[in-house]
PALUM-320512 format. One record per residue (C-alpha): residue number from 1; residue in three letters; y, x, z. Coordinates in Angstrom, 2 decimals. Example, Ala and Ser with C-alpha at 12.3 -4.5 7.8 and 13.67 -1.06 7.14 Angstrom:
BEGIN
(r 1,'ALA',(-4.50,12.30,7.80))
(r 2,'SER',(-1.06,13.67,7.14))
This chain:
BEGIN
(r 1,'MET',(-0.07,0.01,0.01))
(r 2,'ASN',(3.46,1.18,-0.81))
(r 3,'PRO',(4.94,2.79,2.40))
(r 4,'ARG',(8.25,0.90,2.06))
(r 5,'LEU',(6.40,-2.45,1.80))
(r 6,'MET',(4.17,-1.55,4.74))
(r 7,'GLY',(7.32,-0.87,6.75))
(r 8,'ILE',(8.73,-4.22,5.77))
(r 9,'ILE',(5.48,-5.97,6.66))
(r 10,'HIS',(5.37,-4.41,10.08))
(r 11,'TRP',(9.05,-5.21,10.74))
(r 12,'TYR',(8.61,-8.84,9.74))
(r 13,'ASP',(5.30,-9.21,11.63))
(r 14,'ALA',(7.29,-8.14,14.86))
(r 15,'GLU',(10.38,-10.24,14.03))
(r 16,'SER',(8.25,-13.30,13.23))
(r 17,'LYS',(6.65,-13.15,16.71))
(r 18,'SER',(10.16,-13.07,18.25))
(r 19,'SER',(11.20,-15.99,16.10))
(r 20,'GLU',(8.15,-17.94,17.21))
(r 21,'ARG',(9.12,-17.25,20.85))
(r 22,'MET',(12.69,-18.46,20.31))
(r 23,'ILE',(11.50,-21.67,18.59))
(r 24,'GLN',(9.03,-22.25,21.49))
(r 25,'ALA',(11.93,-22.08,23.86))
(r 26,'ILE',(13.66,-25.07,22.38))
(r 27,'PRO',(13.32,-28.04,24.73))
(r 28,'SER',(11.80,-30.85,22.67))
(r 29,'ASP',(14.33,-33.32,24.15))
(r 30,'LYS',(17.15,-31.12,22.88))
(r 31,'LEU',(16.03,-30.57,19.30))
(r 32,'GLY',(18.68,-32.74,17.79))
(r 33,'LYS',(21.58,-32.00,20.37))
(r 34,'LYS',(24.66,-31.21,18.42))
(r 35,'ILE',(26.91,-28.69,20.27))
(r 36,'HIS',(29.53,-28.14,17.64))
(r 37,'ALA',(30.33,-29.93,14.40))
(r 38,'LYS',(30.01,-26.74,12.39))
(r 39,'LEU',(26.74,-25.50,13.88))
(r 40,'ARG',(23.28,-26.85,13.16))
(r 41,'THR',(21.10,-28.21,15.96))
(r 42,'ALA',(18.30,-25.93,17.25))
(r 43,'GLY',(15.79,-28.13,15.51))
(r 44,'GLU',(17.60,-27.85,12.18))
(r 45,'LEU',(17.87,-24.02,12.52))
(r 46,'ALA',(14.14,-23.77,13.29))
(r 47,'MET',(13.29,-25.93,10.16))
(r 48,'HIS',(15.71,-23.92,8.10))
(r 49,'MET',(13.88,-20.69,9.22))
(r 50,'ALA',(10.50,-22.18,8.23))
(r 51,'ASP',(11.84,-23.63,4.95))
(r 52,'SER',(13.32,-20.20,4.06))
(r 53,'VAL',(9.98,-18.52,4.79))
(r 54,'ARG',(8.25,-20.92,2.43))
(r 55,'ASP',(10.79,-20.42,-0.21))
(r 56,'LEU',(10.38,-16.64,0.04))
(r 57,'THR',(6.62,-17.01,-0.18))
(r 58,'ALA',(7.03,-19.21,-3.36))
(r 59,'THR',(9.37,-16.60,-4.79))
(r 60,'ILE',(6.81,-13.80,-4.37))
(r 61,'GLU',(4.10,-16.08,-5.90))
(r 62,'THR',(6.26,-17.18,-8.87))
(r 63,'GLY',(8.46,-14.19,-9.47))
(r 64,'LYS',(11.44,-16.42,-9.52))
(r 65,'LEU',(13.84,-17.13,-6.65))
(r 66,'VAL',(12.99,-20.52,-5.18))
(r 67,'MET',(15.28,-22.64,-2.99))
(r 68,'SER',(13.78,-25.94,-2.09))
(r 69,'GLU',(15.29,-28.96,-0.48))
(r 70,'PRO',(15.20,-28.84,3.34))
(r 71,'MET',(12.38,-30.64,5.05))
(r 72,'PRO',(13.29,-33.06,7.86))
(r 73,'VAL',(13.20,-31.75,11.42))
(r 74,'LEU',(9.79,-32.21,13.07))
(r 75,'ALA',(9.54,-34.38,16.23))
(r 76,'SER',(8.53,-31.70,18.83))
(r 77,'THR',(8.87,-28.08,19.68))
(r 78,'ALA',(5.16,-27.57,19.33))
(r 79,'GLU',(5.32,-28.96,15.83))
(r 80,'LEU',(8.18,-26.77,14.88))
(r 81,'ALA',(6.55,-23.67,16.22))
(r 82,'ALA',(3.30,-24.39,14.50))
(r 83,'ASN',(5.14,-25.09,11.21))
(r 84,'TYR',(7.10,-21.86,11.46))
(r 85,'THR',(3.93,-19.83,12.50))
(r 86,'SER',(1.90,-21.16,9.64))
(r 87,'ALA',(4.70,-20.35,7.05))
(r 88,'ALA',(5.20,-16.82,8.51))
(r 89,'GLY',(1.47,-16.12,8.48))
(r 90,'ARG',(1.29,-17.19,4.79))
(r 91,'LEU',(4.31,-15.04,3.95))
(r 92,'LEU',(2.69,-11.95,5.58))
(r 93,'SER',(-0.50,-12.49,3.64))
(r 94,'GLU',(1.42,-12.88,0.24))
(r 95,'ALA',(3.79,-10.03,0.95))
(r 96,'LYS',(0.72,-7.67,1.27))
(r 97,'LYS',(-0.02,-8.47,-2.43))
(r 98,'PHE',(3.52,-7.48,-3.57))
(r 99,'THR',(3.19,-4.76,-6.28))
(r 100,'ASP',(5.46,-1.79,-6.77))
(r 101,'ALA',(6.74,-3.66,-9.90))
(r 102,'GLN',(7.59,-6.68,-7.85))
(r 103,'LEU',(9.32,-4.54,-5.15))
(r 104,'ASN',(11.54,-3.09,-7.92))
(r 105,'MET',(12.03,-6.28,-9.96))
(r 106,'LYS',(15.36,-8.17,-9.82))
(r 107,'TYR',(15.45,-11.66,-8.39))
(r 108,'PRO',(18.60,-13.36,-9.68))
(r 109,'PHE',(20.17,-15.85,-7.17))
(r 110,'GLU',(22.34,-18.39,-8.82))
(r 111,'MET',(24.91,-20.75,-7.44))
(r 112,'GLY',(26.88,-23.10,-9.59))
(r 113,'GLY',(25.38,-21.45,-12.73))
(r 114,'LYS',(26.61,-17.99,-11.71))
(r 115,'ILE',(24.42,-15.14,-10.52))
(r 116,'VAL',(25.89,-14.31,-7.07))
(r 117,'TRP',(23.22,-11.87,-5.97))
(r 118,'GLU',(20.49,-9.95,-7.76))
(r 119,'PRO',(18.34,-8.23,-5.18))
(r 120,'THR',(15.30,-6.20,-5.95))
(r 121,'GLY',(12.13,-7.42,-4.38))
(r 122,'PHE',(12.61,-4.91,-1.51))
(r 123,'GLU',(16.07,-6.04,-0.92))
(r 124,'LEU',(14.92,-9.66,-1.00))
(r 125,'LEU',(12.27,-8.98,1.77))
(r 126,'SER',(14.48,-6.95,3.98))
(r 127,'GLY',(17.49,-9.32,3.40))
(r 128,'TYR',(15.33,-12.26,4.41))
(r 129,'ILE',(14.39,-10.57,7.65))
(r 130,'CYS',(18.09,-10.17,8.48))
(r 131,'HIS',(18.62,-13.78,7.49))
(r 132,'GLU',(15.99,-14.91,9.91))
(r 133,'ILE',(17.30,-12.74,12.75))
(r 134,'HIS',(20.77,-14.28,12.09))
(r 135,'HIS',(19.48,-17.83,12.50))
(r 136,'ARG',(17.26,-16.94,15.41))
(r 137,'ALA',(20.37,-15.59,17.27))
(r 138,'GLN',(22.09,-18.91,16.42))
(r 139,'ILE',(19.25,-20.70,18.15))
(r 140,'GLY',(19.81,-18.44,21.15))
(r 141,'VAL',(23.45,-19.44,21.37))
(r 142,'VAL',(22.50,-23.13,21.04))
(r 143,'LEU',(20.01,-22.75,23.80))
(r 144,'ARG',(22.57,-21.12,26.11))
(r 145,'MET',(25.08,-23.86,25.38))
(r 146,'LEU',(22.41,-26.37,26.24))
(r 147,'ASP',(21.63,-24.67,29.52))
(r 148,'ALA',(18.14,-23.82,28.37))
(r 149,'LYS',(16.40,-20.56,28.93))
(r 150,'VAL',(16.87,-18.00,26.22))
(r 151,'PRO',(13.93,-15.71,25.72))
(r 152,'GLY',(14.43,-11.97,25.27))
(r 153,'MET',(13.97,-10.62,21.76))
(r 154,'TYR',(14.46,-6.81,22.28))
(r 155,'GLY',(14.64,-6.85,25.99))
(r 156,'PRO',(15.27,-9.19,28.86))
(r 157,'THR',(18.08,-11.80,28.85))
(r 158,'ALA',(20.12,-12.95,31.85))
(r 159,'ASP',(17.39,-15.59,32.34))
(r 160,'ASP',(14.83,-12.85,32.94))
(r 161,'MET',(16.80,-10.96,35.59))
């Protein structure tokens, strides 16, 4: 396996476990609680993360950038976590099949008929991990604002002290 790809796979494997922990920390009774007009709910963020994982997997499978319609938020934290974990596992499995040609291939991203980003496969994979970390951090902010426990990702949080 390409060493760069191996590094990305190991990185995502670790980050996906942290994302699963963050999703599992969302209280089911607060999945739809809106804390700010310009911020998604924790449930919406968790679904967006899973939807994005599925889109990235479809992109790897088809060789074309896929952006699907968002799925509705699931009813419970357990369902959200299982949904995300399943999608992440499938992505890890598919990413292992990525060829050197796919890592170097360009994946044009269009908005409004214009190409706004044209990452290589490597940039797409690493960019996606950063995208997931960003949304996972947003869930952490939402949890804090809801007075829910925020799990540590890279070390303990104030809740762990």
